[in-house]
C-alpha positions in Angstrom: -1.3 -37.5 4.0 -2.2 -34.2 5.0 0.5 -32.0 6.6 0.5 -32.1 10.5 -0.2 -28.6 10.6 -2.9 -28.1 7.7 -5.5 -27.2 10.4 -3.2 -24.1 12.0 -2.8 -23.0 8.4 -6.2 -23.2 7.7 -7.1 -21.2 10.4 -4.5 -18.7 9.4 -6.4 -18.4 6.2 -9.7 -17.9 7.8 -8.1 -15.0 9.8 -6.2 -13.3 6.9 -9.1 -13.7 4.3 -11.8 -11.7 6.0 -14.8 -11.1 3.7 -18.3 -10.1 4.3 -21.6 -9.7 2.0 -21.9 -5.9 1.1 -24.5 -3.9 2.4 -26.0 -0.4 2.1 -22.8 2.2 3.2 -21.7 5.7 2.9 -18.6 5.2 1.1 -16.5 2.7 -0.8 -12.8 3.1 0.1 -10.1 1.6 -2.3 -6.2 1.2 -0.7 -4.2 1.7 -3.6 -2.7 -0.9 -5.5 -2.2 -1.0 -9.5 -4.6 -3.8 -9.8 -7.4 -4.0 -12.3 -9.4 -6.2 -10.2 -9.6 -3.5 -7.5 -11.0 -1.0 -10.0 -13.6 -3.5 -11.6 -14.9 -4.8 -7.9 -15.2 -0.9 -6.9 -17.1 0.1 -9.7 -19.5 -2.9 -9.4 -20.2 -2.1 -5.8 -21.2 1.4 -6.5 -23.2 0.4 -9.7 -25.2 -2.0 -7.4 -26.0 0.8 -5.1 -24.2 -0.1 -2.0 -22.8 3.5 -1.6 -23.1 6.9 -3.3 -19.3 7.7 -3.3 -16.0 6.1 -3.7 -12.5 7.0 -2.1 -9.5 5.5 -3.8 -6.2 6.0 -1.8 -2.5 5.6 -2.9 0.5 7.3 -4.7 3.1 4.5 -5.6 4.4 2.2 -3.1 7.3 3.2 -1.1 9.9 0.9 -2.5 9.4 2.5 -5.9 10.1 5.6 -7.3 7.2 6.5 -9.5 4.1 4.9 -10.7 5.6 3.8 -13.7 8.6 2.4 -11.9 6.0 0.3 -10.3 4.4 -1.3 -13.2 8.1 -2.3 -14.5 9.2 -3.9 -11.4 5.9 -5.2 -9.9 5.4 -8.6 -11.7 1.9 -8.7 -10.8 0.8 -5.7 -12.6 -0.7 -6.2 -16.0 -0.9 -3.7 -18.9 0.8 -0.1 -18.4 0.1 3.0 -16.1 -2.3 4.5 -18.7 -0.3 7.9 -18.5 -1.1 8.0 -14.7 1.2 9.1 -12.3 -0.5 7.4 -9.0 -2.4 4.7 -8.2 -5.5 6.4 -7.4 -5.4 8.1 -10.7 -4.8 4.8 -12.5 -7.6 3.0 -10.6 -10.2 6.2 -11.3 -9.5 5.9 -15.1 -10.1 2.3 -14.9 -13.2 3.0 -12.9 -14.5 5.4 -15.2 -14.1 3.1 -17.9 -16.5 0.8 -16.2 -19.2 3.4 -16.1 -18.6 5.2 -12.8 -18.8 8.8 -13.0 -15.8 10.8 -12.1 -17.3 13.4 -9.9 -18.2 10.4 -7.4 -14.7 9.2 -7.3 -12.6 11.3 -4.6 -9.0 10.7 -4.8 -5.9 10.6 -2.4 -2.6 10.8 -4.2 0.2 11.0 -1.6 -0.1 7.5 0.5 2.7 5.1 -0.1 1.6 2.3 2.3 -1.4 0.9 4.1 -1.0 3.2 7.0 -0.6 6.1 4.8 -3.6 5.1 2.9 -5.6 5.0 6.2 -4.3 8.3 7.9 -4.7 10.3 4.6 -7.9 8.7 4.0 -9.1 9.8 7.5 -8.2 13.3 7.2 -10.6 13.5 3.9 -13.3 11.9 5.5 -13.2 14.0 8.5 -12.9 17.2 6.6 -15.0 16.5 3.2 -17.2 13.6 4.2 -18.6 14.4 7.4 -21.9 12.4 6.8 -19.8 8.9 6.3 -20.4 6.5 9.2 -20.6 3.1 7.4 -17.8 2.2 4.8 -16.9 -0.5 2.5 -13.4 -1.6 2.4 -12.9 -2.8 -1.0 -9.4 -4.4 -0.8 -7.2 -7.5 -2.2 -8.2 -10.7 -0.5 -5.0 -11.3 0.8 -4.5 -8.1 2.3 -8.1 -7.8 4.0 -7.1 -8.6 7.5 -4.4 -6.3 7.8 -6.0 -3.6 5.8 -9.1 -3.7 8.1 -6.9 -3.4 11.5 -4.9 -0.5 9.9 -8.3 1.5 8.8 -10.0 0.5 12.2 -7.0 1.9 14.0 -7.4 5.3 12.3 -11.3 5.5 11.7 -12.2 4.1 15.3 -15.9 5.4 15.0 -16.8 4.3 12.0 -18.5 0.7 10.9 -16.5 -1.1 8.1 -17.8 -4.0 5.9 -15.0 -5.8 4.3 -15.6 -6.7 0.7 -12.3 -7.7 -1.2 -11.5 -9.2 -4.3 -9.4 -11.9 -5.3 -5.9 -10.8 -7.1 -3.0 -12.4 -8.3 -4.9 -15.6 -7.9 -4.5 -15.7 -4.1 -7.7 -16.5 -2.4 -8.5 -18.8 1.0 -8.7 -21.9 -1.4 -5.3 -21.3 -3.2 -3.1 -19.6 -1.0 -1.0 -22.8 0.0 -1.2 -24.0 -3.7 2.6 -22.5 -4.3 5.6 -21.3 -2.3 5.1 -17.9 -3.7 1.5 -17.1 -2.5 2.0 -19.4 0.9 5.1 -17.0 1.9 2.8 -13.8 1.0 0.1 -14.8 3.4 2.4 -15.7 6.1 4.1 -12.4 5.6 0.4 -10.7 5.9 0.0 -12.6 9.2 3.8 -11.4 10.3 2.9 -7.7 9.4 -0.6 -7.9 11.4 1.9 -8.4 14.3 4.4 -6.2 13.5 2.1 -3.2 12.5 0.4 -3.2 15.8 3.4 -3.5 18.4 3.8 -0.7 20.9 2.7 1.5 23.1 0.5 3.8 20.5 -1.4 0.6 19.1 -1.6 -0.8 22.8 -3.5 1.9 24.0 -6.0 1.7 20.8 -7.0 -1.8 21.5 
């Protein structure tokens, strides 16, 4: 017998796991996380010609003391930090290994959470990438809705296409398969509310 609330959970999945087909854009933007799949997917999107430049954002997550600490304690990371000190540098190194020229990659190396990813990326886009109007958001699949909402709150006049990649084995079809991924996705749902409460966000509707 299916759980009584399965329909509601399936609707939550559809909300969280937003995904769109890529189209021609001006920039591929990667919110930092030390996940090889992100680098590989961004490299694929660039090599397919969807955008001429990649902006990768991230220092290390705010609960860690360094990127090395993040790799040691973050169970979803694999391998090592490759001698890098920030997520942006780590992902850049992986993208270069995938055949992306380093001169098309712009690094933002100070942000330590999703809001900072968006805030600091906005400064680079407005100051250095003034021709950008359409952005492909290359993010983790379970993080897609919150990433989109966060970047839209900072870059209100830009078009976004969300092209996520499955990481940690968590997809729209698998997130209810075990308690860990189930709780993670429901935490994302909660954060979509918590992040956007308050006067400032209400005014940015």
